[in-house]
PDB file of N, CA, C and O in Angstrom:
ATOM      1  N   MET A   1       0.843  -1.173   0.000  1.00  0.00           N
ATOM      2  CA  MET A   1       0.000   0.000   0.000  1.00  0.00           C
ATOM      3  C   MET A   1       0.891   1.239   0.000  1.00  0.00           C
ATOM      4  O   MET A   1       1.837   1.323   0.783  1.00  0.00           O
ATOM      5  N   ARG A   2       0.600   2.178  -0.854  1.00  0.00           N
ATOM      6  CA  ARG A   2       1.401   3.396  -0.936  1.00  0.00           C
ATOM      7  C   ARG A   2       1.090   4.325   0.228  1.00  0.00           C
ATOM      8  O   ARG A   2       0.031   4.257   0.852  1.00  0.00           O
ATOM      9  N   LYS A   3       2.053   5.188   0.489  1.00  0.00           N
ATOM     10  CA  LYS A   3       1.868   6.188   1.541  1.00  0.00           C
ATOM     11  C   LYS A   3       0.663   7.062   1.207  1.00  0.00           C
ATOM     12  O   LYS A   3       0.473   7.458   0.057  1.00  0.00           O
ATOM     13  N   GLY A   4      -0.139   7.357   2.208  1.00  0.00           N
ATOM     14  CA  GLY A   4      -1.305   8.186   1.998  1.00  0.00           C
ATOM     15  C   GLY A   4      -2.571   7.412   1.683  1.00  0.00           C
ATOM     16  O   GLY A   4      -3.656   7.992   1.669  1.00  0.00           O
ATOM     17  N   GLU A   5      -2.458   6.129   1.433  1.00  0.00           N
ATOM     18  CA  GLU A   5      -3.648   5.330   1.169  1.00  0.00           C
ATOM     19  C   GLU A   5      -4.314   4.961   2.496  1.00  0.00           C
ATOM     20  O   GLU A   5      -3.650   4.915   3.531  1.00  0.00           O
ATOM     21  N   PRO A   6      -5.612   4.700   2.467  1.00  0.00           N
ATOM     22  CA  PRO A   6      -6.335   4.371   3.692  1.00  0.00           C
ATOM     23  C   PRO A   6      -5.745   3.147   4.397  1.00  0.00           C
ATOM     24  O   PRO A   6      -5.346   2.169   3.766  1.00  0.00           O
ATOM     25  N   LYS A   7      -5.707   3.237   5.715  1.00  0.00           N
ATOM     26  CA  LYS A   7      -5.190   2.122   6.500  1.00  0.00           C
ATOM     27  C   LYS A   7      -6.251   1.523   7.409  1.00  0.00           C
ATOM     28  O   LYS A   7      -6.005   0.532   8.097  1.00  0.00           O
ATOM     29  N   THR A   8      -7.445   2.135   7.407  1.00  0.00           N
ATOM     30  CA  THR A   8      -8.546   1.592   8.203  1.00  0.00           C
ATOM     31  C   THR A   8      -9.785   1.488   7.324  1.00  0.00           C
ATOM     32  O   THR A   8      -9.890   2.141   6.286  1.00  0.00           O
ATOM     33  N   LEU A   9     -10.702   0.666   7.757  1.00  0.00           N
ATOM     34  CA  LEU A   9     -11.955   0.511   7.017  1.00  0.00           C
ATOM     35  C   LEU A   9     -12.705   1.839   6.974  1.00  0.00           C
ATOM     36  O   LEU A   9     -13.279   2.193   5.944  1.00  0.00           O
ATOM     37  N   ARG A  10     -12.705   2.563   8.069  1.00  0.00           N
ATOM     38  CA  ARG A  10     -13.375   3.869   8.099  1.00  0.00           C
ATOM     39  C   ARG A  10     -12.760   4.802   7.049  1.00  0.00           C
ATOM     40  O   ARG A  10     -13.484   5.472   6.312  1.00  0.00           O
ATOM     41  N   ASP A  11     -11.432   4.844   6.982  1.00  0.00           N
ATOM     42  CA  ASP A  11     -10.760   5.673   5.971  1.00  0.00           C
ATOM     43  C   ASP A  11     -11.164   5.251   4.558  1.00  0.00           C
ATOM     44  O   ASP A  11     -11.405   6.094   3.693  1.00  0.00           O
ATOM     45  N   ALA A  12     -11.234   3.940   4.334  1.00  0.00           N
ATOM     46  CA  ALA A  12     -11.607   3.429   3.011  1.00  0.00           C
ATOM     47  C   ALA A  12     -13.017   3.874   2.638  1.00  0.00           C
ATOM     48  O   ALA A  12     -13.263   4.288   1.505  1.00  0.00           O
ATOM     49  N   HIS A  13     -13.946   3.788   3.598  1.00  0.00           N
ATOM     50  CA  HIS A  13     -15.317   4.241   3.334  1.00  0.00           C
ATOM     51  C   HIS A  13     -15.333   5.723   2.948  1.00  0.00           C
ATOM     52  O   HIS A  13     -16.068   6.124   2.046  1.00  0.00           O
ATOM     53  N   GLU A  14     -14.524   6.530   3.630  1.00  0.00           N
ATOM     54  CA  GLU A  14     -14.477   7.963   3.322  1.00  0.00           C
ATOM     55  C   GLU A  14     -13.939   8.210   1.912  1.00  0.00           C
ATOM     56  O   GLU A  14     -14.459   9.058   1.186  1.00  0.00           O
ATOM     57  N   VAL A  15     -12.905   7.472   1.528  1.00  0.00           N
ATOM     58  CA  VAL A  15     -12.346   7.604   0.178  1.00  0.00           C
ATOM     59  C   VAL A  15     -13.403   7.229  -0.861  1.00  0.00           C
ATOM     60  O   VAL A  15     -13.576   7.921  -1.864  1.00  0.00           O
ATOM     61  N   VAL A  16     -14.104   6.130  -0.610  1.00  0.00           N
ATOM     62  CA  VAL A  16     -15.134   5.666  -1.544  1.00  0.00           C
ATOM     63  C   VAL A  16     -16.217   6.727  -1.710  1.00  0.00           C
ATOM     64  O   VAL A  16     -16.636   7.019  -2.830  1.00  0.00           O
ATOM     65  N   MET A  17     -16.666   7.297  -0.609  1.00  0.00           N
ATOM     66  CA  MET A  17     -17.725   8.307  -0.708  1.00  0.00           C
ATOM     67  C   MET A  17     -17.227   9.581  -1.394  1.00  0.00           C
ATOM     68  O   MET A  17     -17.977  10.229  -2.123  1.00  0.00           O
ATOM     69  N   ASP A  18     -15.975   9.933  -1.161  1.00  0.00           N
ATOM     70  CA  ASP A  18     -15.416  11.136  -1.784  1.00  0.00           C
ATOM     71  C   ASP A  18     -15.294  11.000  -3.299  1.00  0.00           C
ATOM     72  O   ASP A  18     -15.447  11.986  -4.020  1.00  0.00           O
ATOM     73  N   ARG A  19     -15.025   9.804  -3.784  1.00  0.00           N
ATOM     74  CA  ARG A  19     -14.811   9.640  -5.232  1.00  0.00           C
ATOM     75  C   ARG A  19     -16.024   9.050  -5.956  1.00  0.00           C
ATOM     76  O   ARG A  19     -15.944   8.702  -7.134  1.00  0.00           O
ATOM     77  N   ARG A  20     -17.141   8.942  -5.245  1.00  0.00           N
ATOM     78  CA  ARG A  20     -18.353   8.372  -5.837  1.00  0.00           C
ATOM     79  C   ARG A  20     -18.829   9.233  -7.006  1.00  0.00           C
ATOM     80  O   ARG A  20     -18.988  10.445  -6.861  1.00  0.00           O
ATOM     81  N   PRO A  21     -19.058   8.607  -8.165  1.00  0.00           N
ATOM     82  CA  PRO A  21     -19.532   9.395  -9.312  1.00  0.00           C
ATOM     83  C   PRO A  21     -21.001   9.791  -9.137  1.00  0.00           C
ATOM     84  O   PRO A  21     -21.702   9.221  -8.301  1.00  0.00           O
ATOM     85  N   PRO A  22     -21.462  10.756  -9.919  1.00  0.00           N
ATOM     86  CA  PRO A  22     -22.883  11.118  -9.856  1.00  0.00           C
ATOM     87  C   PRO A  22     -23.754   9.945 -10.289  1.00  0.00           C
ATOM     88  O   PRO A  22     -23.318   9.085 -11.054  1.00  0.00           O
ATOM     89  N   ASN A  23     -24.975   9.920  -9.798  1.00  0.00           N
ATOM     90  CA  ASN A  23     -25.888   8.816 -10.114  1.00  0.00           C
ATOM     91  C   ASN A  23     -26.086   8.616 -11.608  1.00  0.00           C
ATOM     92  O   ASN A  23     -26.304   7.492 -12.059  1.00  0.00           O
ATOM     93  N   ASP A  24     -26.012   9.690 -12.376  1.00  0.00           N
ATOM     94  CA  ASP A  24     -26.260   9.582 -13.818  1.00  0.00           C
ATOM     95  C   ASP A  24     -24.974   9.397 -14.629  1.00  0.00           C
ATOM     96  O   ASP A  24     -24.978   9.558 -15.850  1.00  0.00           O
ATOM     97  N   ALA A  25     -23.876   9.059 -13.947  1.00  0.00           N
ATOM     98  CA  ALA A  25     -22.610   8.839 -14.659  1.00  0.00           C
ATOM     99  C   ALA A  25     -22.729   7.633 -15.592  1.00  0.00           C
ATOM    100  O   ALA A  25     -23.543   6.734 -15.378  1.00  0.00           O
ATOM    101  N   ASN A  26     -21.900   7.641 -16.621  1.00  0.00           N
ATOM    102  CA  ASN A  26     -21.842   6.536 -17.574  1.00  0.00           C
ATOM    103  C   ASN A  26     -21.585   5.222 -16.837  1.00  0.00           C
ATOM    104  O   ASN A  26     -20.796   5.199 -15.892  1.00  0.00           O
ATOM    105  N   PRO A  27     -22.235   4.123 -17.247  1.00  0.00           N
ATOM    106  CA  PRO A  27     -21.999   2.837 -16.583  1.00  0.00           C
ATOM    107  C   PRO A  27     -20.527   2.419 -16.540  1.00  0.00           C
ATOM    108  O   PRO A  27     -20.101   1.763 -15.589  1.00  0.00           O
ATOM    109  N   SER A  28     -19.752   2.789 -17.555  1.00  0.00           N
ATOM    110  CA  SER A  28     -18.335   2.420 -17.526  1.00  0.00           C
ATOM    111  C   SER A  28     -17.597   3.156 -16.410  1.00  0.00           C
ATOM    112  O   SER A  28     -16.624   2.634 -15.866  1.00  0.00           O
ATOM    113  N   VAL A  29     -18.049   4.359 -16.064  1.00  0.00           N
ATOM    114  CA  VAL A  29     -17.475   5.100 -14.940  1.00  0.00           C
ATOM    115  C   VAL A  29     -17.813   4.375 -13.640  1.00  0.00           C
ATOM    116  O   VAL A  29     -16.968   4.235 -12.756  1.00  0.00           O
ATOM    117  N   TRP A  30     -19.048   3.922 -13.538  1.00  0.00           N
ATOM    118  CA  TRP A  30     -19.465   3.169 -12.345  1.00  0.00           C
ATOM    119  C   TRP A  30     -18.697   1.853 -12.232  1.00  0.00           C
ATOM    120  O   TRP A  30     -18.323   1.440 -11.134  1.00  0.00           O
ATOM    121  N   LEU A  31     -18.463   1.198 -13.366  1.00  0.00           N
ATOM    122  CA  LEU A  31     -17.716  -0.060 -13.349  1.00  0.00           C
ATOM    123  C   LEU A  31     -16.306   0.172 -12.812  1.00  0.00           C
ATOM    124  O   LEU A  31     -15.839  -0.574 -11.952  1.00  0.00           O
ATOM    125  N   ALA A  32     -15.640   1.183 -13.306  1.00  0.00           N
ATOM    126  CA  ALA A  32     -14.290   1.500 -12.831  1.00  0.00           C
ATOM    127  C   ALA A  32     -14.311   1.853 -11.345  1.00  0.00           C
ATOM    128  O   ALA A  32     -13.416   1.451 -10.601  1.00  0.00           O
ATOM    129  N   PHE A  33     -15.315   2.593 -10.913  1.00  0.00           N
ATOM    130  CA  PHE A  33     -15.473   2.958  -9.500  1.00  0.00           C
ATOM    131  C   PHE A  33     -15.607   1.708  -8.636  1.00  0.00           C
ATOM    132  O   PHE A  33     -14.926   1.572  -7.620  1.00  0.00           O
ATOM    133  N   ARG A  34     -16.485   0.800  -9.042  1.00  0.00           N
ATOM    134  CA  ARG A  34     -16.718  -0.424  -8.260  1.00  0.00           C
ATOM    135  C   ARG A  34     -15.463  -1.301  -8.193  1.00  0.00           C
ATOM    136  O   ARG A  34     -15.130  -1.832  -7.134  1.00  0.00           O
ATOM    137  N   LEU A  35     -14.777  -1.448  -9.316  1.00  0.00           N
ATOM    138  CA  LEU A  35     -13.564  -2.278  -9.329  1.00  0.00           C
ATOM    139  C   LEU A  35     -12.466  -1.654  -8.481  1.00  0.00           C
ATOM    140  O   LEU A  35     -11.738  -2.360  -7.783  1.00  0.00           O
ATOM    141  N   GLY A  36     -12.346  -0.342  -8.540  1.00  0.00           N
ATOM    142  CA  GLY A  36     -11.367   0.349  -7.699  1.00  0.00           C
ATOM    143  C   GLY A  36     -11.682   0.187  -6.222  1.00  0.00           C
ATOM    144  O   GLY A  36     -10.783   0.013  -5.400  1.00  0.00           O
ATOM    145  N   ASN A  37     -12.976   0.247  -5.891  1.00  0.00           N
ATOM    146  CA  ASN A  37     -13.386   0.056  -4.500  1.00  0.00           C
ATOM    147  C   ASN A  37     -13.034  -1.341  -4.019  1.00  0.00           C
ATOM    148  O   ASN A  37     -12.559  -1.511  -2.896  1.00  0.00           O
ATOM    149  N   ALA A  38     -13.261  -2.334  -4.851  1.00  0.00           N
ATOM    150  CA  ALA A  38     -12.951  -3.717  -4.462  1.00  0.00           C
ATOM    151  C   ALA A  38     -11.461  -3.858  -4.161  1.00  0.00           C
ATOM    152  O   ALA A  38     -11.082  -4.483  -3.170  1.00  0.00           O
ATOM    153  N   ARG A  39     -10.620  -3.279  -5.012  1.00  0.00           N
ATOM    154  CA  ARG A  39      -9.171  -3.331  -4.766  1.00  0.00           C
ATOM    155  C   ARG A  39      -8.813  -2.619  -3.466  1.00  0.00           C
ATOM    156  O   ARG A  39      -7.992  -3.107  -2.689  1.00  0.00           O
ATOM    157  N   LEU A  40      -9.426  -1.473  -3.235  1.00  0.00           N
ATOM    158  CA  LEU A  40      -9.165  -0.696  -2.026  1.00  0.00           C
ATOM    159  C   LEU A  40      -9.540  -1.492  -0.775  1.00  0.00           C
ATOM    160  O   LEU A  40      -8.755  -1.574   0.169  1.00  0.00           O
ATOM    161  N   TYR A  41     -10.723  -2.067  -0.769  1.00  0.00           N
ATOM    162  CA  TYR A  41     -11.164  -2.819   0.402  1.00  0.00           C
ATOM    163  C   TYR A  41     -10.300  -4.060   0.643  1.00  0.00           C
ATOM    164  O   TYR A  41     -10.037  -4.416   1.792  1.00  0.00           O
ATOM    165  N   LYS A  42      -9.863  -4.713  -0.425  1.00  0.00           N
ATOM    166  CA  LYS A  42      -8.969  -5.864  -0.252  1.00  0.00           C
ATOM    167  C   LYS A  42      -7.651  -5.442   0.377  1.00  0.00           C
ATOM    168  O   LYS A  42      -7.123  -6.129   1.251  1.00  0.00           O
ATOM    169  N   ALA A  43      -7.123  -4.308  -0.070  1.00  0.00           N
ATOM    170  CA  ALA A  43      -5.861  -3.808   0.490  1.00  0.00           C
ATOM    171  C   ALA A  43      -6.034  -3.453   1.968  1.00  0.00           C
ATOM    172  O   ALA A  43      -5.169  -3.757   2.789  1.00  0.00           O
ATOM    173  N   VAL A  44      -7.145  -2.813   2.299  1.00  0.00           N
ATOM    174  CA  VAL A  44      -7.401  -2.425   3.692  1.00  0.00           C
ATOM    175  C   VAL A  44      -7.577  -3.665   4.567  1.00  0.00           C
ATOM    176  O   VAL A  44      -7.177  -3.660   5.731  1.00  0.00           O
ATOM    177  N   ALA A  45      -8.161  -4.711   4.027  1.00  0.00           N
ATOM    178  CA  ALA A  45      -8.359  -5.950   4.798  1.00  0.00           C
ATOM    179  C   ALA A  45      -7.027  -6.506   5.291  1.00  0.00           C
ATOM    180  O   ALA A  45      -6.961  -7.126   6.353  1.00  0.00           O
ATOM    181  N   ASP A  46      -5.973  -6.284   4.523  1.00  0.00           N
ATOM    182  CA  ASP A  46      -4.649  -6.781   4.921  1.00  0.00           C
ATOM    183  C   ASP A  46      -3.992  -5.921   5.989  1.00  0.00           C
ATOM    184  O   ASP A  46      -3.095  -6.388   6.691  1.00  0.00           O
ATOM    185  N   VAL A  47      -4.428  -4.657   6.125  1.00  0.00           N
ATOM    186  CA  VAL A  47      -3.782  -3.731   7.049  1.00  0.00           C
ATOM    187  C   VAL A  47      -4.609  -3.541   8.329  1.00  0.00           C
ATOM    188  O   VAL A  47      -4.064  -3.544   9.433  1.00  0.00           O
ATOM    189  N   ASP A  48      -5.912  -3.379   8.171  1.00  0.00           N
ATOM    190  CA  ASP A  48      -6.811  -3.171   9.313  1.00  0.00           C
ATOM    191  C   ASP A  48      -7.330  -4.532   9.758  1.00  0.00           C
ATOM    192  O   ASP A  48      -8.461  -4.913   9.457  1.00  0.00           O
ATOM    193  N   ARG A  49      -6.483  -5.252  10.478  1.00  0.00           N
ATOM    194  CA  ARG A  49      -6.810  -6.636  10.829  1.00  0.00           C
ATOM    195  C   ARG A  49      -8.050  -6.754  11.715  1.00  0.00           C
ATOM    196  O   ARG A  49      -8.722  -7.786  11.710  1.00  0.00           O
ATOM    197  N   GLY A  50      -8.352  -5.710  12.468  1.00  0.00           N
ATOM    198  CA  GLY A  50      -9.553  -5.733  13.305  1.00  0.00           C
ATOM    199  C   GLY A  50     -10.837  -5.698  12.498  1.00  0.00           C
ATOM    200  O   GLY A  50     -11.899  -6.070  12.997  1.00  0.00           O
ATOM    201  N   HIS A  51     -10.744  -5.257  11.260  1.00  0.00           N
ATOM    202  CA  HIS A  51     -11.906  -5.199  10.376  1.00  0.00           C
ATOM    203  C   HIS A  51     -11.682  -6.034   9.110  1.00  0.00           C
ATOM    204  O   HIS A  51     -12.288  -5.781   8.069  1.00  0.00           O
ATOM    205  N   HIS A  52     -10.809  -7.023   9.221  1.00  0.00           N
ATOM    206  CA  HIS A  52     -10.433  -7.856   8.073  1.00  0.00           C
ATOM    207  C   HIS A  52     -11.651  -8.437   7.356  1.00  0.00           C
ATOM    208  O   HIS A  52     -11.802  -8.270   6.146  1.00  0.00           O
ATOM    209  N   HIS A  53     -12.512  -9.114   8.103  1.00  0.00           N
ATOM    210  CA  HIS A  53     -13.651  -9.794   7.466  1.00  0.00           C
ATOM    211  C   HIS A  53     -14.678  -8.800   6.918  1.00  0.00           C
ATOM    212  O   HIS A  53     -15.279  -9.037   5.870  1.00  0.00           O
ATOM    213  N   GLU A  54     -14.873  -7.706   7.620  1.00  0.00           N
ATOM    214  CA  GLU A  54     -15.810  -6.696   7.130  1.00  0.00           C
ATOM    215  C   GLU A  54     -15.289  -6.050   5.846  1.00  0.00           C
ATOM    216  O   GLU A  54     -16.054  -5.804   4.913  1.00  0.00           O
ATOM    217  N   ALA A  55     -13.987  -5.778   5.804  1.00  0.00           N
ATOM    218  CA  ALA A  55     -13.401  -5.197   4.592  1.00  0.00           C
ATOM    219  C   ALA A  55     -13.516  -6.173   3.420  1.00  0.00           C
ATOM    220  O   ALA A  55     -13.778  -5.763   2.289  1.00  0.00           O
ATOM    221  N   LEU A  56     -13.321  -7.457   3.693  1.00  0.00           N
ATOM    222  CA  LEU A  56     -13.491  -8.462   2.634  1.00  0.00           C
ATOM    223  C   LEU A  56     -14.942  -8.545   2.173  1.00  0.00           C
ATOM    224  O   LEU A  56     -15.212  -8.764   0.992  1.00  0.00           O
ATOM    225  N   TYR A  57     -15.868  -8.372   3.100  1.00  0.00           N
ATOM    226  CA  TYR A  57     -17.283  -8.332   2.719  1.00  0.00           C
ATOM    227  C   TYR A  57     -17.503  -7.191   1.721  1.00  0.00           C
ATOM    228  O   TYR A  57     -18.131  -7.383   0.679  1.00  0.00           O
ATOM    229  N   TRP A  58     -16.983  -6.005   2.047  1.00  0.00           N
ATOM    230  CA  TRP A  58     -17.172  -4.850   1.173  1.00  0.00           C
ATOM    231  C   TRP A  58     -16.491  -5.064  -0.178  1.00  0.00           C
ATOM    232  O   TRP A  58     -17.009  -4.633  -1.208  1.00  0.00           O
ATOM    233  N   ALA A  59     -15.345  -5.720  -0.177  1.00  0.00           N
ATOM    234  CA  ALA A  59     -14.676  -6.032  -1.447  1.00  0.00           C
ATOM    235  C   ALA A  59     -15.575  -6.928  -2.299  1.00  0.00           C
ATOM    236  O   ALA A  59     -15.730  -6.700  -3.499  1.00  0.00           O
ATOM    237  N   GLY A  60     -16.157  -7.932  -1.682  1.00  0.00           N
ATOM    238  CA  GLY A  60     -17.067  -8.825  -2.400  1.00  0.00           C
ATOM    239  C   GLY A  60     -18.304  -8.104  -2.898  1.00  0.00           C
ATOM    240  O   GLY A  60     -18.764  -8.346  -4.014  1.00  0.00           O
ATOM    241  N   TYR A  61     -18.840  -7.225  -2.079  1.00  0.00           N
ATOM    242  CA  TYR A  61     -20.010  -6.435  -2.465  1.00  0.00           C
ATOM    243  C   TYR A  61     -19.705  -5.613  -3.714  1.00  0.00           C
ATOM    244  O   TYR A  61     -20.487  -5.595  -4.665  1.00  0.00           O
ATOM    245  N   GLU A  62     -18.558  -4.933  -3.699  1.00  0.00           N
ATOM    246  CA  GLU A  62     -18.176  -4.101  -4.841  1.00  0.00           C
ATOM    247  C   GLU A  62     -17.942  -4.957  -6.086  1.00  0.00           C
ATOM    248  O   GLU A  62     -18.288  -4.547  -7.193  1.00  0.00           O
ATOM    249  N   GLU A  63     -17.359  -6.138  -5.912  1.00  0.00           N
ATOM    250  CA  GLU A  63     -17.152  -7.030  -7.059  1.00  0.00           C
ATOM    251  C   GLU A  63     -18.493  -7.495  -7.632  1.00  0.00           C
ATOM    252  O   GLU A  63     -18.644  -7.596  -8.850  1.00  0.00           O
ATOM    253  N   ARG A  64     -19.465  -7.776  -6.764  1.00  0.00           N
ATOM    254  CA  ARG A  64     -20.792  -8.182  -7.249  1.00  0.00           C
ATOM    255  C   ARG A  64     -21.449  -7.039  -8.027  1.00  0.00           C
ATOM    256  O   ARG A  64     -22.030  -7.260  -9.089  1.00  0.00           O
ATOM    257  N   LYS A  65     -21.356  -5.829  -7.496  1.00  0.00           N
ATOM    258  CA  LYS A  65     -21.927  -4.671  -8.188  1.00  0.00           C
ATOM    259  C   LYS A  65     -21.237  -4.455  -9.537  1.00  0.00           C
ATOM    260  O   LYS A  65     -21.893  -4.138 -10.529  1.00  0.00           O
ATOM    261  N   ALA A  66     -19.926  -4.625  -9.570  1.00  0.00           N
ATOM    262  CA  ALA A  66     -19.184  -4.495 -10.827  1.00  0.00           C
ATOM    263  C   ALA A  66     -19.646  -5.557 -11.823  1.00  0.00           C
ATOM    264  O   ALA A  66     -19.787  -5.278 -13.013  1.00  0.00           O
ATOM    265  N   GLY A  67     -19.878  -6.759 -11.338  1.00  0.00           N
ATOM    266  CA  GLY A  67     -20.364  -7.833 -12.201  1.00  0.00           C
ATOM    267  C   GLY A  67     -21.726  -7.521 -12.794  1.00  0.00           C
ATOM    268  O   GLY A  67     -21.984  -7.821 -13.960  1.00  0.00           O
ATOM    269  N   GLU A  68     -22.598  -6.918 -11.994  1.00  0.00           N
ATOM    270  CA  GLU A  68     -23.922  -6.533 -12.485  1.00  0.00           C
ATOM    271  C   GLU A  68     -23.799  -5.476 -13.588  1.00  0.00           C
ATOM    272  O   GLU A  68     -24.477  -5.559 -14.612  1.00  0.00           O
ATOM    273  N   ILE A  69     -22.944  -4.502 -13.375  1.00  0.00           N
ATOM    274  CA  ILE A  69     -22.756  -3.444 -14.377  1.00  0.00           C
ATOM    275  C   ILE A  69     -22.163  -4.035 -15.656  1.00  0.00           C
ATOM    276  O   ILE A  69     -22.594  -3.705 -16.761  1.00  0.00           O
ATOM    277  N   SER A  70     -21.177  -4.907 -15.495  1.00  0.00           N
ATOM    278  CA  SER A  70     -20.547  -5.535 -16.648  1.00  0.00           C
ATOM    279  C   SER A  70     -21.562  -6.348 -17.451  1.00  0.00           C
ATOM    280  O   SER A  70     -21.561  -6.311 -18.681  1.00  0.00           O
ATOM    281  N   ALA A  71     -22.430  -7.082 -16.747  1.00  0.00           N
ATOM    282  CA  ALA A  71     -23.460  -7.878 -17.430  1.00  0.00           C
ATOM    283  C   ALA A  71     -24.435  -6.973 -18.181  1.00  0.00           C
ATOM    284  O   ALA A  71     -24.852  -7.296 -19.293  1.00  0.00           O
ATOM    285  N   GLU A  72     -24.799  -5.840 -17.576  1.00  0.00           N
ATOM    286  CA  GLU A  72     -25.697  -4.895 -18.248  1.00  0.00           C
ATOM    287  C   GLU A  72     -25.040  -4.331 -19.505  1.00  0.00           C
ATOM    288  O   GLU A  72     -25.681  -4.218 -20.550  1.00  0.00           O
ATOM    289  N   LEU A  73     -23.764  -3.979 -19.398  1.00  0.00           N
ATOM    290  CA  LEU A  73     -23.053  -3.448 -20.556  1.00  0.00           C
ATOM    291  C   LEU A  73     -22.974  -4.481 -21.673  1.00  0.00           C
ATOM    292  O   LEU A  73     -23.147  -4.147 -22.845  1.00  0.00           O
ATOM    293  N   GLN A  74     -22.714  -5.734 -21.310  1.00  0.00           N
ATOM    294  CA  GLN A  74     -22.635  -6.794 -22.316  1.00  0.00           C
ATOM    295  C   GLN A  74     -24.006  -7.018 -22.962  1.00  0.00           C
ATOM    296  O   GLN A  74     -24.092  -7.253 -24.168  1.00  0.00           O
ATOM    297  N   ALA A  75     -25.063  -6.945 -22.173  1.00  0.00           N
ATOM    298  CA  ALA A  75     -26.412  -7.135 -22.713  1.00  0.00           C
ATOM    299  C   ALA A  75     -26.768  -6.027 -23.703  1.00  0.00           C
ATOM    300  O   ALA A  75     -27.513  -6.246 -24.658  1.00  0.00           O
ATOM    301  N   GLU A  76     -26.226  -4.836 -23.459  1.00  0.00           N
ATOM    302  CA  GLU A  76     -26.461  -3.711 -24.366  1.00  0.00           C
ATOM    303  C   GLU A  76     -25.516  -3.727 -25.555  1.00  0.00           C
ATOM    304  O   GLU A  76     -25.658  -2.929 -26.482  1.00  0.00           O
ATOM    305  N   GLY A  77     -24.551  -4.639 -25.526  1.00  0.00           N
ATOM    306  CA  GLY A  77     -23.573  -4.708 -26.603  1.00  0.00           C
ATOM    307  C   GLY A  77     -22.455  -3.697 -26.470  1.00  0.00           C
ATOM    308  O   GLY A  77     -21.719  -3.439 -27.423  1.00  0.00           O
ATOM    309  N   THR A  78     -22.332  -3.125 -25.284  1.00  0.00           N
ATOM    310  CA  THR A  78     -21.277  -2.148 -25.023  1.00  0.00           C
ATOM    311  C   THR A  78     -20.096  -2.852 -24.391  1.00  0.00           C
ATOM    312  O   THR A  78     -20.291  -3.591 -23.426  1.00  0.00           O
ATOM    313  N   PRO A  79     -18.884  -2.663 -24.881  1.00  0.00           N
ATOM    314  CA  PRO A  79     -17.722  -3.285 -24.234  1.00  0.00           C
ATOM    315  C   PRO A  79     -17.579  -2.781 -22.807  1.00  0.00           C
ATOM    316  O   PRO A  79     -17.792  -1.598 -22.538  1.00  0.00           O
ATOM    317  N   ALA A  80     -17.221  -3.670 -21.895  1.00  0.00           N
ATOM    318  CA  ALA A  80     -17.104  -3.330 -20.474  1.00  0.00           C
ATOM    319  C   ALA A  80     -15.809  -2.598 -20.158  1.00  0.00           C
ATOM    320  O   ALA A  80     -15.643  -2.094 -19.047  1.00  0.00           O
ATOM    321  N   ASP A  81     -14.891  -2.530 -21.112  1.00  0.00           N
ATOM    322  CA  ASP A  81     -13.590  -1.889 -20.831  1.00  0.00           C
ATOM    323  C   ASP A  81     -13.631  -0.411 -21.052  1.00  0.00           C
ATOM    324  O   ASP A  81     -12.623   0.270 -20.861  1.00  0.00           O
TER     325      ASP A  81
END
């Protein structure tokens, strides 16, 4: 984890809320947001051991949301990348 990155689950939640795109943002923006959140929560799970399982839950949640967006994009014929 680089210097300045969140080291607690609370910090990670704050970062996620600060970078949340507007509700009407393009689905590809939301996909990138969700995937970035999953990576962030996984990294925090390794550092904030007191919230390890909760951080992993949030990582899984974000991955599921990313999967839903990706499936919607594929159904529309839009590349997910």
